[in-house]
Phi, psi and omega in degrees: 000131174300142171299148183281139174300147177278307183235136184226118177255128180226139178042043185282133172230148173219129184226134171246118188049251188254008184260118175272109184280314177235143183231115166049059187269122169240134203191124182230148187234123173260165178305140176078355179287146174237114189244122180264125181252125191237160174155173186284165177297139177093008188268357172106004193293312181298320177300320178299315184297314179289340169288313182299333182264354179073024163287332171240132180273117171317145179276328172201168187104186183213150173230121176252132176248114183048052169083353184249125186295120182289347177278350179296126181307327177284000185295139179273098188292319180296321177293320175309309186293337171284330180271336176242094194272164187224129175245123181267166174301313193253037165063315178050042172279153177282120191291334187269358175250151177290167180306312181304315185296324180295325180272346181269323191298325179292325183298314188287321188288310189268319179269355178063030175285149169293160180299316183302318173299311184297316179300317179304308186285332172298308182300310174313315187275328177290332175301305180304334189250014168074026180242007184301328177296339182259013185308324186267359184284151172266159196294331178289344175273002186244146171293165182305313182303313178303310180310303182296332174288335173288322182297327181288323183291324175298324176289322176296329184291345173273008175061046185289146170275335171228143179240124176268127175241121180255100188038060187293348174253357187290341184266351189262149175301154185302321181296339182268347180299321184304320187283329178280323175301314186296317176306305194286332178292314184292328180293321177295318173302326185275358175084023174289135172284128181217142171240116196234111173277122192212154170245011175273084185305316180304311182299318182293328186276311192267340181257319191296151171267336188215147175230132173250124177259118181250145177211126179053044181075010169226157178275109182286313188219135182217115181189183179308138188307315183293318176299317180283324179281317182273322180233055181306148187264326191266147174300319176300319178299307172321310185300309190291317178294323183285324178293318180304308186300315183298322183292329187283340184291000000 
């Protein structure tokens, strides 16, 4: 029997006054998929992610989580946000808390775990991302790459079913990008379902199972990662990839 999709997006639109940022998006996410969303700045990638996490309310259309509309007023949004976690471009760690406390607070407040249990879970995930030795460090003592790995550990500590990554390496110095991508590659190997807005084309091709190319608020192309990156079908995808690869040379 086919696995149930986790998220199903239908006819999703997002408008800011007269500016239509997302147009008629249809999109489904199955367990274990690693989906990279690529495209130029302003193509709607981050807005799509923010709608999936309810940081933005769609103007029209629907998003279903295991068949239940997340836009229904009776839907438990706090529970949903713990199951569909988010890792931001700017880390968003609590600056006055240690790495360990950053990973503990959400578990206690939202999942109702005891401090002892929350610390045990947090340490497991800090260990996983190579940050256990820095558990007592506050964010200003950590490099950007280390902060982002703590942010990933914090998201994992909530036991998410899906993790959304919004350009997780774009605020990092080049030498720190590798350590964060290595952490994400490990999570992909473990079978975590991930949706990643990224400019890292090697990650998109080699780690993702699927790539979506967005342009002007629509998904232009959506398919297996190697096909989309190496053999794009649409002219707009070809133009973007050619320009992008030329800029990187």
